[in-house]
Short mmCIF file of the C-alpha atoms (twelve columns), coordinates in Angstrom:
data_MODEL
# 
_entry.id   MODEL 
# 
loop_
_atom_site.group_PDB 
_atom_site.id 
_atom_site.type_symbol 
_atom_site.label_atom_id 
_atom_site.label_alt_id 
_atom_site.label_comp_id 
_atom_site.label_asym_id 
_atom_site.label_seq_id 
_atom_site.Cartn_x 
_atom_site.Cartn_y 
_atom_site.Cartn_z 
_atom_site.pdbx_PDB_model_num 
ATOM 1   C CA . MET A 1   -55.459 -16.318 145.258 1 
ATOM 2   C CA . ALA A 2   -53.426 -18.171 147.907 1 
ATOM 3   C CA . VAL A 3   -55.250 -19.686 150.877 1 
ATOM 4   C CA . THR A 4   -53.834 -21.160 154.067 1 
ATOM 5   C CA . PHE A 5   -55.755 -23.153 156.618 1 
ATOM 6   C CA . ASP A 6   -55.194 -23.577 160.304 1 
ATOM 7   C CA . LEU A 7   -55.366 -27.294 161.170 1 
ATOM 8   C CA . PHE A 8   -56.457 -28.005 164.737 1 
ATOM 9   C CA . GLY A 9   -59.943 -26.705 165.483 1 
ATOM 10  C CA . THR A 10  -60.418 -25.606 161.880 1 
ATOM 11  C CA . LEU A 11  -60.078 -28.656 159.644 1 
ATOM 12  C CA . VAL A 12  -59.859 -31.320 162.342 1 
ATOM 13  C CA . ASP A 13  -60.850 -31.992 165.918 1 
ATOM 14  C CA . VAL A 14  -58.482 -34.010 168.084 1 
ATOM 15  C CA . GLU A 15  -58.731 -35.757 171.414 1 
ATOM 16  C CA . THR A 16  -55.537 -35.350 173.403 1 
ATOM 17  C CA . ALA A 17  -54.489 -36.180 176.950 1 
ATOM 18  C CA . PRO A 18  -56.188 -33.878 179.484 1 
ATOM 19  C CA . ASP A 19  -52.897 -33.534 181.394 1 
ATOM 20  C CA . PRO A 20  -50.002 -33.199 178.899 1 
ATOM 21  C CA . ALA A 21  -47.341 -33.134 181.619 1 
ATOM 22  C CA . GLU A 22  -48.625 -36.411 183.036 1 
ATOM 23  C CA . ALA A 23  -48.827 -37.986 179.580 1 
ATOM 24  C CA . VAL A 24  -45.220 -37.042 178.867 1 
ATOM 25  C CA . ALA A 25  -44.143 -38.308 182.293 1 
ATOM 26  C CA . ARG A 26  -45.683 -41.722 181.627 1 
ATOM 27  C CA . GLU A 27  -43.891 -42.004 178.312 1 
ATOM 28  C CA . LEU A 28  -40.582 -40.929 179.856 1 
ATOM 29  C CA . GLU A 29  -40.920 -43.477 182.641 1 
ATOM 30  C CA . SER A 30  -41.738 -46.225 180.147 1 
ATOM 31  C CA . ARG A 31  -38.389 -45.425 178.532 1 
ATOM 32  C CA . GLY A 32  -36.427 -45.673 181.760 1 
ATOM 33  C CA . VAL A 33  -36.258 -41.977 182.690 1 
ATOM 34  C CA . ALA A 34  -36.633 -41.185 186.403 1 
ATOM 35  C CA . VAL A 35  -39.192 -38.368 186.327 1 
ATOM 36  C CA . PRO A 36  -38.694 -35.945 189.257 1 
ATOM 37  C CA . ASP A 37  -41.328 -35.629 191.959 1 
ATOM 38  C CA . ASP A 38  -42.028 -32.016 191.008 1 
ATOM 39  C CA . TRP A 39  -42.329 -32.770 187.310 1 
ATOM 40  C CA . HIS A 40  -45.528 -30.792 186.834 1 
ATOM 41  C CA . ALA A 41  -43.842 -27.681 188.210 1 
ATOM 42  C CA . ALA A 42  -40.778 -28.239 186.032 1 
ATOM 43  C CA . TYR A 43  -42.981 -28.742 182.964 1 
ATOM 44  C CA . ARG A 44  -44.697 -25.393 183.526 1 
ATOM 45  C CA . GLU A 45  -41.446 -23.429 183.874 1 
ATOM 46  C CA . ASP A 46  -39.742 -21.638 180.981 1 
ATOM 47  C CA . HIS A 47  -36.377 -23.315 180.428 1 
ATOM 48  C CA . VAL A 48  -35.496 -22.061 176.962 1 
ATOM 49  C CA . GLY A 49  -36.114 -18.307 177.007 1 
ATOM 50  C CA . ALA A 50  -37.179 -18.057 173.370 1 
ATOM 51  C CA . PRO A 51  -37.964 -14.605 171.903 1 
ATOM 52  C CA . ASP A 52  -41.578 -13.470 171.850 1 
ATOM 53  C CA . GLY A 53  -43.436 -15.321 169.128 1 
ATOM 54  C CA . ALA A 54  -40.761 -17.954 168.626 1 
ATOM 55  C CA . GLU A 55  -41.640 -21.631 168.860 1 
ATOM 56  C CA . THR A 56  -39.902 -23.909 171.346 1 
ATOM 57  C CA . PRO A 57  -40.032 -27.544 170.213 1 
ATOM 58  C CA . LEU A 58  -41.626 -29.523 173.000 1 
ATOM 59  C CA . PRO A 59  -38.863 -32.168 173.100 1 
ATOM 60  C CA . ALA A 60  -36.312 -29.412 173.741 1 
ATOM 61  C CA . HIS A 61  -38.502 -28.020 176.519 1 
ATOM 62  C CA . VAL A 62  -38.883 -31.472 178.081 1 
ATOM 63  C CA . ALA A 63  -35.135 -32.143 177.930 1 
ATOM 64  C CA . ARG A 64  -34.378 -28.791 179.581 1 
ATOM 65  C CA . ALA A 65  -37.056 -29.366 182.229 1 
ATOM 66  C CA . LEU A 66  -35.484 -32.700 183.131 1 
ATOM 67  C CA . ALA A 67  -31.988 -31.200 183.151 1 
ATOM 68  C CA . SER A 68  -33.183 -28.467 185.521 1 
ATOM 69  C CA . ARG A 69  -33.838 -31.295 188.010 1 
ATOM 70  C CA . ASP A 70  -30.530 -33.031 187.221 1 
ATOM 71  C CA . VAL A 71  -32.266 -35.844 185.349 1 
ATOM 72  C CA . ASP A 72  -30.543 -37.204 182.259 1 
ATOM 73  C CA . ALA A 73  -32.624 -38.348 179.296 1 
ATOM 74  C CA . PRO A 74  -30.240 -39.854 176.766 1 
ATOM 75  C CA . GLY A 75  -30.341 -39.416 173.027 1 
ATOM 76  C CA . ASN A 76  -33.737 -38.865 171.449 1 
ATOM 77  C CA . THR A 77  -35.672 -40.102 174.476 1 
ATOM 78  C CA . PRO A 78  -37.488 -36.771 175.052 1 
ATOM 79  C CA . ARG A 79  -38.521 -36.640 171.401 1 
ATOM 80  C CA . HIS A 80  -39.818 -40.208 171.380 1 
ATOM 81  C CA . ALA A 81  -41.697 -39.621 174.631 1 
ATOM 82  C CA . VAL A 82  -43.322 -36.429 173.362 1 
ATOM 83  C CA . VAL A 83  -44.348 -37.976 170.048 1 
ATOM 84  C CA . ALA A 84  -45.923 -40.932 171.872 1 
ATOM 85  C CA . ALA A 85  -47.664 -38.698 174.431 1 
ATOM 86  C CA . PHE A 86  -49.360 -36.655 171.712 1 
ATOM 87  C CA . ASP A 87  -50.915 -39.385 169.612 1 
ATOM 88  C CA . PRO A 88  -54.492 -38.169 169.275 1 
ATOM 89  C CA . GLU A 89  -57.747 -39.459 167.935 1 
ATOM 90  C CA . VAL A 90  -58.480 -37.334 164.864 1 
ATOM 91  C CA . THR A 91  -61.834 -36.401 163.342 1 
ATOM 92  C CA . ARG A 92  -62.078 -34.412 160.139 1 
ATOM 93  C CA . ARG A 93  -64.589 -31.608 160.517 1 
ATOM 94  C CA . ASP A 94  -67.662 -31.468 158.327 1 
ATOM 95  C CA . GLY A 95  -66.974 -29.657 155.080 1 
ATOM 96  C CA . ALA A 96  -63.193 -29.599 155.567 1 
ATOM 97  C CA . LEU A 97  -62.189 -31.545 152.474 1 
ATOM 98  C CA . ALA A 98  -64.679 -29.712 150.260 1 
ATOM 99  C CA . ALA A 99  -63.422 -26.353 151.560 1 
ATOM 100 C CA . VAL A 100 -59.796 -27.221 150.827 1 
ATOM 101 C CA . ARG A 101 -60.634 -28.391 147.327 1 
ATOM 102 C CA . ALA A 102 -62.764 -25.301 146.698 1 
ATOM 103 C CA . ALA A 103 -59.832 -23.101 147.715 1 
ATOM 104 C CA . ALA A 104 -57.566 -25.047 145.368 1 
ATOM 105 C CA . GLU A 105 -59.773 -23.961 142.485 1 
ATOM 106 C CA . HIS A 106 -58.620 -20.378 143.122 1 
ATOM 107 C CA . GLY A 107 -54.885 -20.886 143.643 1 
ATOM 108 C CA . PRO A 108 -52.274 -22.552 145.843 1 
ATOM 109 C CA . VAL A 109 -53.396 -23.945 149.195 1 
ATOM 110 C CA . GLY A 110 -51.380 -24.531 152.345 1 
ATOM 111 C CA . ILE A 111 -51.506 -25.414 156.018 1 
ATOM 112 C CA . LEU A 112 -50.229 -22.986 158.666 1 
ATOM 113 C CA . SER A 113 -50.386 -24.621 162.075 1 
ATOM 114 C CA . ASN A 114 -49.075 -23.762 165.521 1 
ATOM 115 C CA . CYS A 115 -47.664 -27.070 166.720 1 
ATOM 116 C CA . SER A 116 -44.638 -27.743 168.934 1 
ATOM 117 C CA . VAL A 117 -44.811 -31.551 168.658 1 
ATOM 118 C CA . PRO A 118 -42.721 -33.299 165.974 1 
ATOM 119 C CA . GLU A 119 -44.618 -35.504 163.511 1 
ATOM 120 C CA . LEU A 120 -48.033 -34.471 164.825 1 
ATOM 121 C CA . VAL A 121 -49.181 -32.401 161.854 1 
ATOM 122 C CA . PRO A 122 -48.295 -34.940 159.140 1 
ATOM 123 C CA . ARG A 123 -49.770 -37.766 161.225 1 
ATOM 124 C CA . THR A 124 -52.951 -35.757 161.723 1 
ATOM 125 C CA . LEU A 125 -53.270 -35.037 158.017 1 
ATOM 126 C CA . ILE A 126 -52.947 -38.744 157.240 1 
ATOM 127 C CA . ARG A 127 -55.540 -39.756 159.807 1 
ATOM 128 C CA . ALA A 128 -57.934 -37.063 158.614 1 
ATOM 129 C CA . GLY A 129 -57.634 -38.136 154.988 1 
ATOM 130 C CA . LEU A 130 -56.098 -34.791 154.038 1 
ATOM 131 C CA . ARG A 131 -52.591 -35.838 153.034 1 
ATOM 132 C CA . GLY A 132 -51.737 -34.694 149.532 1 
ATOM 133 C CA . GLU A 133 -54.383 -31.957 149.458 1 
ATOM 134 C CA . PHE A 134 -51.938 -29.087 150.077 1 
ATOM 135 C CA . ASP A 135 -49.221 -27.401 148.067 1 
ATOM 136 C CA . ALA A 136 -47.256 -26.666 151.232 1 
ATOM 137 C CA . VAL A 137 -47.418 -27.388 154.965 1 
ATOM 138 C CA . THR A 138 -45.937 -24.823 157.351 1 
ATOM 139 C CA . THR A 139 -45.731 -25.496 161.083 1 
ATOM 140 C CA . SER A 140 -44.392 -23.399 163.912 1 
ATOM 141 C CA . ILE A 141 -41.983 -26.169 164.882 1 
ATOM 142 C CA . GLY A 142 -40.708 -26.167 161.315 1 
ATOM 143 C CA . CYS A 143 -40.414 -22.432 160.674 1 
ATOM 144 C CA . GLY A 144 -39.613 -21.360 164.241 1 
ATOM 145 C CA . TRP A 145 -42.457 -18.865 164.684 1 
ATOM 146 C CA . ARG A 146 -45.980 -19.114 166.052 1 
ATOM 147 C CA . LYS A 147 -49.042 -17.293 164.799 1 
ATOM 148 C CA . PRO A 148 -49.796 -14.407 165.191 1 
ATOM 149 C CA . HIS A 149 -46.146 -13.479 164.607 1 
ATOM 150 C CA . ALA A 150 -45.699 -11.971 161.145 1 
ATOM 151 C CA . GLU A 151 -42.819 -14.337 160.387 1 
ATOM 152 C CA . ALA A 152 -45.150 -17.339 160.597 1 
ATOM 153 C CA . PHE A 153 -47.415 -15.882 157.929 1 
ATOM 154 C CA . ALA A 154 -44.421 -14.775 155.865 1 
ATOM 155 C CA . GLU A 155 -43.022 -18.311 155.880 1 
ATOM 156 C CA . ALA A 156 -46.368 -19.795 154.856 1 
ATOM 157 C CA . ALA A 157 -46.754 -17.224 152.093 1 
ATOM 158 C CA . ALA A 158 -43.248 -17.836 150.764 1 
ATOM 159 C CA . SER A 159 -43.995 -21.561 150.539 1 
ATOM 160 C CA . LEU A 160 -46.885 -20.653 148.226 1 
ATOM 161 C CA . ASP A 161 -44.815 -18.142 146.210 1 
ATOM 162 C CA . CYS A 162 -46.666 -15.061 147.405 1 
ATOM 163 C CA . THR A 163 -46.518 -12.462 150.167 1 
ATOM 164 C CA . ALA A 164 -48.469 -12.488 153.422 1 
ATOM 165 C CA . ALA A 165 -50.551 -9.587  152.130 1 
ATOM 166 C CA . ASP A 166 -51.778 -11.881 149.356 1 
ATOM 167 C CA . LEU A 167 -52.932 -14.596 151.765 1 
ATOM 168 C CA . THR A 168 -56.419 -15.492 152.849 1 
ATOM 169 C CA . HIS A 169 -56.001 -17.418 156.085 1 
ATOM 170 C CA . VAL A 170 -58.815 -19.621 157.392 1 
ATOM 171 C CA . GLY A 171 -58.828 -20.365 161.108 1 
ATOM 172 C CA . ASP A 172 -60.798 -20.530 164.324 1 
ATOM 173 C CA . ASP A 173 -58.888 -18.206 166.663 1 
ATOM 174 C CA . PRO A 174 -58.819 -14.425 166.084 1 
ATOM 175 C CA . ARG A 175 -55.949 -14.078 168.588 1 
ATOM 176 C CA . THR A 176 -53.607 -16.225 166.497 1 
ATOM 177 C CA . ASP A 177 -55.073 -16.772 163.047 1 
ATOM 178 C CA . GLY A 178 -56.325 -13.203 162.949 1 
ATOM 179 C CA . GLY A 179 -52.721 -11.998 162.904 1 
ATOM 180 C CA . ILE A 180 -52.828 -12.250 159.126 1 
ATOM 181 C CA . GLU A 181 -54.757 -8.969  159.091 1 
ATOM 182 C CA . ASP A 182 -51.757 -7.167  160.595 1 
ATOM 183 C CA . CYS A 183 -49.793 -8.418  157.581 1 
ATOM 184 C CA . GLY A 184 -52.315 -7.009  155.135 1 
ATOM 185 C CA . GLY A 185 -53.985 -10.334 154.401 1 
ATOM 186 C CA . ARG A 186 -57.517 -11.568 154.995 1 
ATOM 187 C CA . PHE A 187 -58.795 -13.631 157.923 1 
ATOM 188 C CA . VAL A 188 -61.762 -15.973 157.577 1 
ATOM 189 C CA . ASP A 189 -63.072 -17.004 161.002 1 
ATOM 190 C CA . VAL A 190 -64.744 -20.418 160.792 1 
ATOM 191 C CA . THR A 191 -66.642 -19.706 163.999 1 
ATOM 192 C CA . GLU A 192 -68.487 -17.046 161.992 1 
ATOM 193 C CA . THR A 193 -68.181 -18.348 158.421 1 
ATOM 194 C CA . PRO A 194 -68.688 -22.123 158.239 1 
ATOM 195 C CA . LEU A 195 -66.384 -24.152 156.025 1 
ATOM 196 C CA . SER A 196 -69.385 -24.907 153.858 1 
ATOM 197 C CA . ASP A 197 -69.603 -21.195 152.971 1 
ATOM 198 C CA . LEU A 198 -65.952 -20.803 152.015 1 
ATOM 199 C CA . GLU A 199 -66.403 -21.496 148.316 1 
ATOM 200 C CA . ARG A 200 -69.066 -18.797 148.039 1 
ATOM 201 C CA . LEU A 201 -66.907 -16.332 149.958 1 
ATOM 202 C CA . LEU A 202 -63.856 -16.956 147.776 1 
ATOM 203 C CA . GLU A 203 -65.873 -16.578 144.602 1 
ATOM 204 C CA . ALA A 204 -67.123 -13.207 145.822 1 
ATOM 205 C CA . GLN A 205 -63.633 -11.981 146.712 1 
ATOM 206 C CA . PRO A 206 -62.279 -9.532  144.145 1 
# 
């Protein structure tokens, strides 16, 4: 039995900047980029035009937003600014490690996380003491698709050598994580089934 876990809000809680656009602006300015006066408006606009369900890496969005205001950000400046702006305090949720290890008793275990920020998922896993607990880590920025798109679940399943229909996905958001049910898999909602109950649930699953 293959199990994937959502990360943010499921296994960990994070404290991030209340105003992401402002946090990115501060990091850009600290790197010598002249942030436009209407930066918040530019940040909210769609500059990439990605297909429905596709992930747009946040550094690419930031670079395009700046370019739309004729501001040049050389090299990897947008990436470095984004990574620095999203550097959260991380708290592992009660029962998270035990739930992951219980799932591993039944088969391969992975992460499937919607995340448009480079480096954030691996950094979060390290800070939460969860690095090395998973057979595979799939992120939307890595695979190009966000949950609930079927391709996101297909990529996560392939990394665990199974199909999406074989997955049990554990998450906290029926709108995104619940998309596994459209692929024929099983959704475990941690807002209804606590992590502490996961071992019992998996043992009861045929």
